[in-house]
C-alpha positions as CSV (number, residue, x, y, z in Angstrom):
1,M,82.3,-27.3,-24.8
2,I,85.2,-26.4,-26.2
3,L,87.7,-27.2,-23.3
4,T,86.7,-29.7,-21.1
5,E,90.4,-29.3,-19.5
6,I,92.5,-26.2,-19.3
7,L,96.2,-27.2,-19.4
8,L,98.5,-24.7,-18.3
9,P,101.9,-24.9,-17.7
10,E,104.2,-25.2,-14.8
11,G,104.6,-21.5,-13.4
12,A,102.0,-19.9,-15.5
13,L,99.9,-19.6,-11.8
14,D,102.5,-17.5,-10.5
15,N,101.5,-14.1,-11.8
16,A,98.5,-13.1,-13.4
17,T,100.0,-11.4,-16.8
18,D,101.5,-15.4,-17.2
19,A,98.2,-16.7,-16.8
20,V,96.1,-14.7,-18.9
21,E,98.9,-14.6,-21.8
22,N,99.4,-19.0,-21.2
23,F,95.2,-19.3,-21.5
24,R,94.6,-16.6,-24.2
25,W,97.3,-18.9,-26.0
26,L,95.5,-21.8,-25.4
27,V,92.5,-21.2,-26.1
28,D,93.0,-18.6,-29.5
29,T,95.2,-22.1,-30.7
30,T,93.0,-25.2,-29.6
31,S,89.7,-23.4,-30.4
32,P,87.9,-23.3,-34.2
33,R,87.7,-19.5,-34.8
34,E,83.3,-20.2,-35.6
35,V,83.0,-22.2,-32.5
36,L,85.2,-18.9,-30.2
37,W,83.7,-16.0,-32.1
38,S,80.0,-17.3,-32.4
39,P,79.5,-17.4,-28.1
40,D,76.5,-18.6,-26.6
41,G,76.9,-17.5,-23.3
42,T,77.3,-21.0,-21.8
43,D,80.8,-21.9,-22.1
44,E,83.0,-21.1,-18.8
45,V,86.2,-21.6,-20.9
46,V,84.9,-18.8,-23.9
47,N,83.3,-16.4,-21.5
48,L,86.4,-15.8,-19.5
49,Y,88.5,-15.6,-22.8
50,F,86.3,-13.1,-23.6
51,A,86.6,-11.1,-20.4
52,L,90.1,-11.1,-20.2
53,W,89.5,-10.1,-24.4
54,Y,86.8,-7.5,-22.9
55,E,89.8,-6.1,-20.6
56,G,92.4,-6.1,-23.1
57,E,90.1,-4.0,-25.3
58,V,89.5,-1.1,-22.3
59,N,92.8,-1.2,-21.7
60,N,94.2,-0.6,-25.5
61,G,91.5,1.9,-26.5
62,G,88.4,2.3,-24.5
63,H,84.6,0.7,-23.9
64,A,84.9,2.2,-27.6
65,Q,87.4,0.2,-28.8
66,F,85.3,-3.3,-27.5
67,V,82.4,-1.7,-29.0
68,S,84.3,-1.1,-32.4
69,N,86.4,-4.7,-32.3
70,S,83.7,-6.4,-31.1
71,D,81.3,-4.8,-34.1
72,N,78.5,-4.1,-31.6
73,Q,77.9,-8.1,-31.1
74,R,75.6,-9.0,-28.2
75,P,76.6,-12.6,-28.1
76,I,80.0,-11.3,-27.2
77,A,79.6,-8.8,-24.3
78,I,77.5,-11.1,-22.9
79,A,79.9,-13.9,-23.3
80,A,82.4,-11.2,-21.6
81,Q,80.1,-10.5,-18.8
82,N,79.2,-13.9,-17.5
83,G,82.6,-14.8,-17.6
84,L,83.3,-11.4,-15.6
85,R,80.6,-12.6,-13.5
86,V,81.9,-16.0,-13.0
87,I,85.4,-15.1,-11.8
88,G,83.7,-12.5,-9.3
89,A,84.7,-9.0,-11.0
90,Q,81.5,-7.7,-10.7
91,P,82.9,-4.0,-11.0
92,Y,83.5,-5.3,-14.4
93,E,80.5,-7.1,-14.8
94,R,78.4,-3.8,-14.8
95,F,80.3,-1.8,-16.6
96,V,79.4,-4.3,-19.4
97,E,76.0,-4.9,-18.6
98,A,76.1,-1.3,-19.1
99,T,77.3,-0.7,-22.3
100,I,75.3,-3.5,-23.4
101,A,71.9,-1.3,-21.9
102,W,73.9,1.9,-23.8
103,A,74.0,0.0,-27.1
104,Q,70.9,-1.3,-27.2
105,H,68.9,2.6,-26.5
106,H,72.2,4.9,-28.8
107,S,71.9,3.1,-32.1
108,D,72.9,6.2,-34.0
109,E,76.0,6.5,-31.9
110,V,76.2,2.7,-31.8
111,A,76.8,3.7,-35.8
112,R,79.2,6.4,-34.9
113,V,81.4,4.0,-33.0
114,L,81.5,1.4,-35.9
115,N,82.3,3.8,-38.7
116,W,86.1,3.4,-39.0
117,S,86.0,6.2,-41.2
118,E,85.5,8.3,-38.5
119,L,88.8,8.7,-37.1
120,P,89.7,8.5,-34.8
121,L,87.0,6.9,-32.9
122,F,84.0,8.4,-32.0
123,Q,84.2,8.3,-28.1
124,P,80.6,8.9,-26.9
125,P,80.3,10.1,-23.7
126,M,78.3,7.6,-21.8
127,L,81.5,5.3,-22.4
128,T,83.9,7.5,-21.2
129,Q,82.5,7.5,-18.6
130,L,82.7,3.6,-18.2
131,D,86.2,3.8,-19.4
132,D,86.6,7.0,-15.9
133,L,85.3,3.7,-13.3
134,F,86.9,1.1,-15.7
135,F,90.4,2.7,-14.8
136,A,89.3,3.8,-11.2
137,E,88.3,0.3,-10.4
138,K,91.1,-1.3,-12.8
139,G,93.6,0.5,-9.6
140,D,91.9,-1.8,-7.0
141,H,91.7,-5.1,-9.0
142,Q,92.4,-5.9,-12.5
143,V,90.2,-8.2,-14.6
144,R,93.2,-11.0,-14.6
145,D,93.8,-10.6,-10.8
146,Y,90.1,-12.3,-10.0
147,A,90.8,-15.0,-13.3
148,L,94.3,-15.9,-11.7
149,A,91.9,-16.6,-8.4
150,W,90.1,-18.4,-10.2
151,L,91.9,-20.3,-12.6
152,R,94.3,-21.5,-9.1
153,L,91.0,-23.0,-7.5
154,S,89.3,-24.5,-11.2
155,P,89.0,-27.8,-10.5
156,R,89.3,-27.8,-14.8
157,V,93.0,-26.7,-14.4
158,S,95.7,-28.8,-15.1
159,V,99.3,-27.1,-14.6
160,I,102.0,-29.2,-16.8
161,P,105.3,-29.1,-17.6
162,K,106.3,-26.7,-20.4
163,E,107.4,-28.1,-23.3
164,A,104.2,-31.2,-22.7
165,F,102.0,-27.5,-22.5
166,N,103.8,-26.6,-25.5
167,E,103.4,-30.0,-27.1
168,A,100.5,-30.3,-26.6
169,V,99.4,-26.5,-28.2
170,L,101.1,-27.7,-31.3
171,K,99.6,-31.0,-31.3
172,H,95.8,-29.8,-31.3
173,Q,97.0,-26.5,-34.1
174,A,98.2,-29.6,-36.1
175,K,94.7,-31.6,-35.8
176,Q,93.2,-27.9,-37.4
177,A,94.8,-27.6,-40.0
């Protein structure tokens, strides 16, 4: 388990953007990279981190970017899928599930997506369809909205003064250096 307690600064749970940015900063700065980027799909914090990472990747370049930037690592996709399930974001969970299934059955297209010498990034038709579904769903509820609702209810979350939050994160960073 990466974090037993999710610390967030006062005000972070007032809106989804603040909650997500502070959560991601906490995980990014307090988690050893080799642990974070080798998920086994069982840690809620890691799974939520990758659910939010999935959202960011698709927002910035579609499902092809998610596949490319994760190097098509199945554990990362499974962690994202598990995180989406935990926060109740079923439509997005299905999109990741479809991405995993597509990758298993289309190795030739996956290879093209992972080929950085082919720019712009190859956009397989199936992933483009998933992008369309993702952005249609996003109009109703974004992944970050589901994450905010989950964080507000999680007994693992502790809200502390902003200065204490910054100090805790920096102190943990110093331990890892």
